[in-house]
N, C-alpha and C positions, 0 to 999 in steps of 0.2 A: 504493500499499499503506499502511496506517496504521502509525505508529510505535507503539512500546510506550508504553501509557498513554493513547493516543488511539484514537477510533472504537470501532466494534462489535467485541468481543472475537472474534467468529467469524472475522474477517479479519485479526487481529494476527499478524504474522510474527515469531516468537520466534527466539532465538538457539539453535536446536536443532542437533544434530549431523547428524540423518537427516531433518530437516523433516517427520516423519510426524505427521499428525493434530494440527495445531497447536491448542494449548490444550485438547486432549481434546474438542473440540466435536462433531466428527463421529461418526456411528454406525459403530461397529466390532463385528464378531461373531466368536466363536470357538466352534467346534463341540466340546461336551464330551460327546458320546455315547460314543465309544470309551473315553475316560478313565473315564466313569461307570460303565460295564460292569465295567471292571476294579476299580474302587473298591468297587462294590456287592458283588462276589464276595469281596473282601477283608474287608469289615466284616461281612457276613452269615454266610458259610460257616464252620462250626466253632464258632459259639455254643453254649455249654453252659448248659443249664437244669436246675437241681437243687432238689428240694423233698423233703417227707416222703413223697410218692407214689412218688418214683423219680428216675431222671436221663433227660434227653433231650439230643440234640444236633442242631443244625441241620446239614443235609448240603449237597447240591449246589444251586446256583441253577439249577434246571431250565429256567426260561422268564424270558427278559429281552426285553421289547418296550417300545420307546418311544425317546425321544431327549432330549437336553439341550443346552443353549447358554447362553453369557453374553455379553451385549452391553454396550458402553460408549457412553455418550451424555452429552455436557456434563459429563464427568468423574465421572459415576455409573455403577455397574454394575447391570445389570438381568439377572435369572435366568428362564430358561424350562426347565421340565423336566416330563416326564409319563412315568410308568413303570408297567408292568403286570408284576408279578414273581410267581413260583411257586418255593418252595423245598421240598426234602424234609426230613423229620426222622425220627430214629429214637430209641427209648427202651426203658428196662428198668424194670419194676415192682419196687419195692424189696423187697416181702414175698415175691412169688412167683418173681421172677426171669424172668417173662415179658417177651419182647421184642415191641414194636410199632412200626408205621410210619405215617407220615401225610404230610401237606403243609401248607404255609403259603402262602396267596395274598394279594397286596397288589395289588388291581385298579386302584388310582389314586393313585399317589404323584405330586402336582403342586404347583406354587407356589401354587395356588388354595386348598389346605388346609393347616392345621397338621398337624405330625406327629401330635400327640395326637388329631386328628380323622380321620386317615387310616384307612380301613377295612382291617382285617387279619383274615382268616378262617382258622381252623384246623380241618382235618379229619383223620379217621383211617380207616385201612382197616377193614373188617368185622371183627368179633370183640370180645372183651372187651378191657379196658384203657383204660376211659373216664377212670380216675383220671390217666393220662398226657395224655389230651386236655385235661383240666380244667387240668392243670399247665401245658401249652402255652398255653392260652387266657388264663391269668393271667400267671404269671411269664414264660412264653416271649413273650408279646405285648410285655411291658415290655422284655425284652431286644432284641427286634427294633426296637421304637421307639428305643431308644437307639442302635442301630447305624445306623439311618436318619438321626437327627441328626447322628452322626459323619460320614456321607456328605455331607449338606448343608453342614456345617461345613467340610469339606475342599474341596467345590466352591467355597465362597465365599472361601476362603484359599489353600489349595495350588493349585488349578487356575488362579486368577486372577492369579498372580504376574506382574507386569509388564504387565497390560493397561492401567493408568492410567499414561500416559507422562509423563516429566518437563516441568514447565512452568516458566516464568521466575518467580522469586520477587519480589514487589514490593520495592522499594528500602527498606531500614531495617527490614524484617519480621524479628522474631526467630523463627528457624527451629526452635530446639531449645532445651530447657531440661533442667536436671539431673533425672533421674528417680531417685527414691529407690528402693533394692532393697526387694522385698517379702519376705515370710516364706519363700517357696519358695527352692529351691536355684538357681534361675535369677535372675540379677541383670543387669540392663542399664541403660546410661545413654547419653545423647546430651548432650554439652555445647555451649554457644555456641561455644567455641573450635574445635569439630570442623568448623564451617562452612569449606568450602574450595572454591576454584575451580580445576578441572583441565581440561585439554584445550581444549575450545571453550566456556569459560565455563559449565560444567554445575555448579549449586549441588550440593554433597555434604555428607554427614555422616558421623560416625564412630559405629559401633555397638560396645558393649562388652557382653559377656555372660559369665558364669560358670555352670558346670554341674558337679555331682558324680556320678561314675559308680561303680558297684560293680565295679570292676576295677582292677588295678595299671596304672600309667602306660604300661608297655611294651605291654600288651595293648591299651590304648586308642589308642596310637600306630599300632599294626599295623592297626587298623580303618580308619584314614584312608590307609594306604599300601599295603595288599595287595588286589589286585583282587578275589579272591574274597570278602573280607569287605566291601568296599565294595558288591559287588553283592548281597550278602546283606541289608544294611541298606537300601539304596536300592531293592531289588527290581526293578533294570534293569540291562541290560548296561552296562559302563563302560570307559573308557579310563584306566588308571591306570599312568603311568610315574614311579615314585617315585625321582626323581634330580633333581639340579639341572638345570633347563631342560626336564625331562620333562612331557609333555602330561597334562592332567586333563579328562575329559568324563564327566558324570553326567546322571541323569534325562532320558534320551532326548535328550541334547544341550542341555537348558535351561539347565544349568550347564557352564562350560568355563573353563579357564585352564592354568596350569603351576606346577610346584614350583620355587621360587626358593631355598630354604634348607631343609636337613633335618638336624636334630640328634636322632638316634634316642632315643625315649622321653622327649624333653625339649621339643623345639620344631619346628614347621612354619611356613614362610612360603610363601604362595601368591599368584599373580596370579589373580584370580577374578572372573567376570562372569556375569550372567544374560543369556540370548539376547535378552531384551526390551529391554535397556539400549541407549543409543545406541552406533553401531558403533564397536569399538575402545576403548570405555571399559572399564576394569578397576579394581576395587577392590584393595587390599592386605589380605591377610588373614594375621594371625598367631595361631597355636594354640600355647598353651603348656601343657605337661602337667606336673602336680605329684602325687607320690605322697602319699597321706593314710592310712597304715595300709594296711587292706585295700581302700581305696577310691583314687580320683584325682580330682583337680580339673582341669577344662579351663577355661582362660581364653581367650576368643575377642576379638580386636580386629580390626574390619573397617573400613578407612579408604576413603573416596572413594565411598561409596554415594550414588546420585542421590537427592536430597531426597525426590521423590515415590515412590521405591521403598523408603523407610526401613522402614515397617511390613511390607511383603511380604518384605523381605530377612530381617528379624528372625524372621518366621514360618516362612521357608524353613529357617533354621538350627535354630529350636526344634522345628518339626514334622517336617521331612524328615531332619534330621540327629539331634539330640539324643534325640528320643522314639523314633525307630527304632532307634538304637543301643542305648538301654535295653532295648527289646524283644528285640534280638538277644543281648544280654549275658544276659538272663533265660532266654532259650530255651537258651542254651549251658549255663547253670547246672543247668536242668532236666534236660538230657539227661545230665548227669554224675551226677545223683542216682539 
């Protein structure tokens, strides 16, 4: 066997906890078909299209035929997808109040074509109401393309969490530098001091993020500790035992851990890991809640994240937690008005 720094990298044996796919060299594949069908329904169904002619809404995803997969080779991700989709739509003409129905067909959404070049066909059942058909062909097509981009973005970030396995960092390499906060409400940083060696010499980093939510701190705290609320924003069954030593499992088992400290409305501490991480490796997560008048600020500190999972972990918290909680809070506000 070649030692680290010697020989062909395909045969280098790294100090990994699980010894899986050393150096990310070998071809691995993950089937994204079932996940994609759920995601396509999520991003497409319920789209609202409004204009001077009237109002339309995308209904059910009537037909979903195709497949999708993600492959890892030499540390790179390669995507394959091909879909034939048919959606229903219904609308109301603004002036007359007439109601009409139709369909939207997407015969070939694939990696071979850009979303802007993907064919989208709009049809309407017999009768008048061509103004709505024109609305769907223009504004409706734009909305559908935006939704397809959301699906592809999620496929390349959300679905691929953990596909690139940790590799041993070259000696002396600077793994992280201070990242200056942007103008958005999310701020994150990884400092050189956050580099740590835990367990079986797995290089790790610390992730720090802040997010402001339109809810008081006690309500935001409940979203992380009440099973029914966790299942609402995660859109999956969950195991939530919100007590010291209680178990945590979310996103169909992709995320798991346990509660280690609970201070109602103020602070949560968790042992937290992604299924794709080396066996028995956990990060330490601190969630601090602070009231800001009608809003609250959540400060996240996640220590012990495997270096090569840094970006996917940040995306997990941003996309799967923060953005979905914003949506849940807005839906709750809308239902009360």
